[in-house]
Each structure stands twice: as C-alpha cells, then as structure tokens.
C-alpha positions as CSV (number, residue, x, y, z in Angstrom):
1,X,0.0,0.0,0.0
2,X,1.3,3.5,-0.9
3,X,0.7,6.8,0.9
4,X,0.8,9.9,-1.3
5,X,1.1,13.3,0.4
6,X,0.4,16.8,-1.0
7,X,1.8,19.5,1.3
8,X,0.1,22.8,0.5
9,X,0.4,26.2,2.1
10,X,-2.8,25.7,4.1
11,X,-3.2,22.0,4.6
12,X,-1.5,18.7,4.1
13,X,-3.5,16.0,2.3
14,X,-2.6,12.4,2.6
15,X,-4.1,9.7,0.4
16,X,-4.0,5.9,1.0
17,X,-3.7,4.1,-2.3
18,X,-4.5,0.4,-2.8
19,X,-4.7,-1.1,-6.3
20,X,-4.5,2.4,-7.7
21,X,-7.7,3.5,-5.8
22,X,-7.7,6.1,-3.1
23,X,-9.3,4.2,-0.2
24,X,-8.8,6.8,2.6
25,X,-7.7,10.4,3.1
26,X,-6.4,12.5,6.0
27,X,-6.2,16.3,6.1
28,X,-4.1,18.2,8.7
29,X,-3.1,21.8,8.9
30,X,0.3,22.7,7.5
31,X,1.0,25.0,10.4
32,X,0.8,22.0,12.7
33,X,3.9,20.5,11.2
34,X,5.8,23.6,10.0
35,X,6.9,24.4,13.6
36,X,10.0,23.0,15.4
37,X,9.9,19.2,15.2
38,X,10.0,18.8,18.9
39,X,6.9,21.1,19.3
40,X,4.6,19.1,17.0
41,X,1.8,18.0,19.3
42,X,0.8,14.5,20.2
43,X,-2.6,14.9,18.5
44,X,-0.9,15.5,15.1
45,X,1.5,12.6,15.7
46,X,-1.3,10.3,16.7
47,X,-3.3,11.2,13.6
48,X,-0.4,10.4,11.3
49,X,0.4,7.2,13.2
50,X,-3.1,6.0,12.9
51,X,-3.3,6.8,9.1
52,X,0.1,5.4,8.1
53,X,-0.3,1.9,9.4
54,X,1.9,-1.2,9.1
55,X,0.4,-2.2,5.7
56,X,2.0,0.9,4.1
57,X,5.3,0.2,2.4
58,X,6.0,3.5,0.6
59,X,5.2,7.1,1.0
60,X,5.5,9.9,-1.6
61,X,6.0,13.4,-0.3
62,X,5.4,16.4,-2.5
63,X,4.7,20.0,-1.6
64,X,5.3,23.7,-1.8
65,X,6.4,24.3,1.9
66,X,9.9,23.0,2.3
67,X,10.1,23.2,6.1
68,X,6.8,21.3,6.5
69,X,8.0,18.7,4.0
70,X,11.3,18.2,5.8
71,X,9.5,17.9,9.2
72,X,7.0,15.4,7.9
73,X,9.9,13.3,6.5
74,X,11.8,13.3,9.8
75,X,8.6,12.6,11.7
76,X,7.7,9.6,9.6
77,X,11.3,8.3,9.9
78,X,11.0,8.5,13.7
79,X,7.8,6.5,13.6
80,X,8.6,3.9,10.9
81,X,12.0,2.4,10.4
82,X,11.3,0.3,7.2
83,X,9.0,2.6,5.3
84,X,10.4,3.8,2.0
85,X,10.1,7.6,1.7
86,X,10.3,9.2,-1.7
87,X,10.6,13.0,-2.1
88,X,9.1,14.0,-5.4
89,X,11.3,16.6,-7.2
90,X,10.6,19.0,-9.9
91,X,13.3,17.4,-12.0
92,X,11.4,14.1,-11.9
93,X,8.1,15.8,-12.8
94,X,9.7,17.5,-15.8
95,X,10.4,14.1,-17.3
96,X,6.6,13.6,-17.7
97,X,5.5,16.9,-19.2
98,X,6.9,19.6,-21.4
99,X,6.7,23.1,-19.8
100,X,7.0,26.0,-22.3
101,X,8.3,28.6,-19.9
102,X,11.7,30.3,-19.5
103,X,12.0,28.9,-16.0
104,X,9.9,25.8,-15.4
105,X,11.1,25.7,-11.8
106,X,8.9,28.7,-11.0
107,X,5.8,26.6,-11.4
108,X,4.6,25.0,-8.2
109,X,5.0,21.2,-8.1
110,X,1.3,20.9,-7.2
111,X,0.4,22.6,-10.5
112,X,2.7,20.4,-12.5
113,X,1.2,17.3,-10.9
114,X,-2.3,18.5,-11.7
115,X,-1.3,19.0,-15.3
116,X,0.2,15.5,-15.5
117,X,-2.9,14.0,-14.0
118,X,-5.3,16.0,-16.3
119,X,-3.5,14.9,-19.5
120,X,-3.8,11.3,-18.4
121,X,-7.6,11.7,-18.0
122,X,-8.6,14.2,-20.8
123,X,-7.5,15.1,-24.3
124,X,-5.7,18.5,-24.5
125,X,-6.1,21.4,-24.6
126,X,-7.0,21.6,-21.0
127,X,-7.6,24.5,-18.5
128,X,-7.3,23.6,-14.8
129,X,-8.9,25.7,-12.1
130,X,-7.5,24.9,-8.6
131,X,-9.2,26.4,-5.5
132,X,-6.3,26.2,-3.1
133,X,-4.6,28.9,-0.9
134,X,-4.4,30.7,-4.2
135,X,-6.9,30.2,-7.0
136,X,-4.9,29.2,-10.0
137,X,-5.7,28.7,-13.7
138,X,-3.3,26.5,-15.6
139,X,-3.3,26.0,-19.4
140,X,-2.2,22.9,-21.4
141,X,-2.0,23.3,-25.1
142,X,-3.3,20.9,-27.8
143,X,0.2,19.2,-27.9
144,X,0.0,18.4,-24.1
145,X,2.6,21.1,-23.1
146,X,2.1,23.3,-20.1
147,X,2.1,26.9,-21.3
148,X,1.4,29.0,-18.2
149,X,-1.5,30.3,-16.3
150,X,-2.8,32.8,-13.7
151,X,-2.5,33.1,-9.9
152,X,-5.4,34.9,-8.1
153,X,-6.1,35.5,-4.4
154,X,-7.6,32.4,-2.8
155,X,-11.0,32.4,-1.3
156,X,-9.9,32.2,2.4
157,X,-7.2,34.8,1.8
158,X,-9.9,37.1,0.4
159,X,-12.1,36.6,3.4
160,X,-9.3,37.2,5.8
161,X,-8.2,40.3,4.0
162,X,-11.8,41.7,3.9
163,X,-12.1,41.2,7.6
164,X,-8.6,42.3,8.7
165,X,-8.6,45.4,6.4
166,X,-11.9,46.8,7.8
167,X,-13.1,47.9,11.2
168,X,-16.6,46.4,11.2
169,X,-16.7,43.5,8.8
170,X,-16.4,40.1,10.5
171,X,-14.5,37.0,9.3
172,X,-17.1,34.7,7.7
173,X,-17.2,31.2,6.4
174,X,-17.3,30.7,2.6
175,X,-20.5,29.1,1.3
176,X,-22.8,29.2,-1.7
177,X,-25.1,32.3,-1.7
178,X,-28.6,31.7,-3.0
179,X,-29.3,35.4,-3.8
180,X,-27.0,37.8,-5.4
181,X,-28.3,40.8,-3.4
182,X,-27.4,40.5,0.3
183,X,-30.0,41.7,2.9
184,X,-27.5,42.1,5.7
185,X,-23.8,42.9,6.1
186,X,-22.9,39.2,6.4
187,X,-25.4,38.3,3.6
188,X,-23.8,41.0,1.3
189,X,-20.3,39.6,2.1
190,X,-21.3,36.0,1.4
191,X,-22.9,37.1,-1.8
192,X,-20.0,39.3,-2.9
193,X,-17.4,36.7,-2.3
194,X,-19.3,33.8,-3.8
195,X,-20.7,35.5,-6.9
196,X,-17.5,37.4,-7.3
197,X,-15.6,34.1,-7.6
198,X,-18.2,32.8,-10.0
199,X,-17.6,35.8,-12.2
200,X,-13.9,35.4,-11.8
201,X,-14.0,31.8,-13.0
202,X,-16.4,32.4,-15.9
203,X,-14.6,35.5,-17.0
204,X,-11.1,34.2,-17.0
205,X,-12.0,30.9,-18.6
206,X,-13.9,32.7,-21.3
207,X,-10.9,35.0,-22.0
208,X,-8.5,32.0,-22.0
209,X,-10.7,30.2,-24.5
210,X,-11.4,33.2,-26.8
211,X,-8.1,35.0,-26.7
212,X,-5.9,31.9,-27.1
213,X,-8.0,29.9,-29.6
214,X,-8.7,27.1,-27.1
215,X,-12.3,26.7,-28.1
216,X,-12.2,22.9,-27.7
217,X,-10.5,23.1,-24.2
218,X,-11.7,20.8,-21.5
219,X,-12.0,22.8,-18.2
220,X,-11.2,20.8,-15.0
221,X,-11.8,22.1,-11.5
222,X,-10.1,20.8,-8.3
223,X,-9.4,21.9,-4.8
224,X,-11.4,22.0,-1.6
225,X,-14.1,24.6,-2.7
226,X,-14.5,23.4,-6.3
227,X,-17.8,21.5,-5.8
228,X,-19.5,24.6,-4.3
229,X,-19.5,26.2,-7.8
230,X,-21.0,23.2,-9.6
231,X,-24.5,24.7,-9.8
232,X,-23.6,28.2,-10.9
233,X,-20.8,27.8,-13.4
234,X,-21.4,26.6,-16.9
235,X,-17.7,26.7,-18.1
236,X,-16.4,23.8,-16.0
237,X,-16.7,20.4,-17.6
238,X,-15.3,18.1,-14.9
239,X,-14.9,18.4,-11.1
240,X,-11.9,16.3,-9.8
241,X,-11.6,16.6,-6.1
242,X,-8.7,14.1,-5.9
243,X,-6.7,15.3,-8.9
244,X,-3.4,16.0,-7.1
245,X,-3.5,12.6,-5.2
246,X,-4.3,10.8,-8.4
247,X,-1.4,12.6,-10.1
248,X,1.0,11.6,-7.3
249,X,-0.1,7.9,-7.7
250,X,0.4,8.2,-11.5
251,X,3.9,9.6,-10.9
252,X,4.7,6.8,-8.5
253,X,3.7,4.3,-11.2
254,X,5.6,6.0,-14.0
255,X,8.8,6.9,-12.2
256,X,9.2,5.3,-8.8
257,X,7.9,1.7,-9.3
C-alpha cells in the first residue's frame, strides 16, 4: 500500500492508495507540522500514526512548503524504520510533461502534478482551475505542453483580507449564496465573495478560450471549494476533487515503481 502526500500552504492532504484506488484520506493543517519538530503536538503525531499503518510500504512526499516537507519526512522516519520515503522533485516531474516557460522551476509542483494527471484523464487542450490557498488557472495546449497560467487570491485569503482590512466586517465562512443581493452585512459579504468568484471563474475561462483559440479546451476544477461552484458555473466540464493525489499515484507508477 502506498501513501501519497500533497503539502500545501494551508493544509497537508494524505491519500492511502491500494490497487490504484484512493481508499482513505487525511487532512491536517500545514501550520501544525511547520513548527519545530519537537513542538509538533501529540494529536498530530497520533493522527499520522493511525493513518500510516503497518500495511504501508511506501510514502511519496510532494509539496510547496519546504520546512513542512522536511519535518514530515523526519517525523515519519521516527515512527517507521522500514517505510520507503520518496521525495518528489521538480526534475522528476519535468520528465513527464513539457513546460514551455523560460524557468519551469517557478511553477509549483502541485500545479505540474495536476497538469500531468489531467493529461492522463482528458484530451488536451485543458484548463485547470484549482481552488487552493491561491486560486490558480493552468493551461495545457493541444500538444500536451504546459504553457502558463494565472494566480489569483484564494477564497480564504480574500475573506481574511476583507475582515482584517476593515473595522466592522467580520470574518465569515465561505458558502454558496442563493441570492446575489445581500439583505444584511454578512449576507452581502457572502454574496459578494461567492458571486465574485463565480464571475472570476467564468470571466477568466472565457478569456483564455477566446483569446488563445482554445475553443475545444476541457475545463477541469479541483481543490477544496470546487464543488460549491458546480450549480452556478457553466464553463467547467469536470470536477476532480482528488486530482493531485491521483497525479501523485500516477507519478509513482511511471517513475518510482
């Protein structure tokens, strides 16, 4: 059994893979393992120990937070002596996809992994919308090459900024708003953030398609909030919650097996 791990800026997502199927998942906060190794609390250690059981023989670590990645590696080595730990590198990822940028190493590994997974599932061209700490748009051309994208403020970052930058607006949870016109302060905030992101998605995808002649592009959405937009966006063809974990499993099969 293989464990694949995606270490993001906000959370760490672990997936348990058996026969190429994700059978279980665990999500923990990145902050909980980014601190000094000795200060990682027992609850976090117990969660990891319960998830990474004796049936696991390999773990793939990938991420965009180097300190959290190092701490998690050391923590797992403490708990399991015979578990094979593989650190996924950008150099290895670049063997599986062409990136048409001056500096391919500027692209986050998570975005490259999503691109690799999408090409395996769908025919290019492809536009990937990922609702993570940042909301990103990544573009794969008809030849299967990654050609660039956009990085926009993430939903939670926007909510925190709205609250912290004002005197009277509270910090709210993100949810789907039924009505576009809010009837209270919180209602107006919920509507503004939700429908603002709907317009962001629809507007950017339309521009990418129209201005880059990607009229046949398949649009794939992933990330924690992606399913909330399913009812109100017409431009997204597929919602893939586990795209990054599936990509890591694919990379394991193609490179590390």
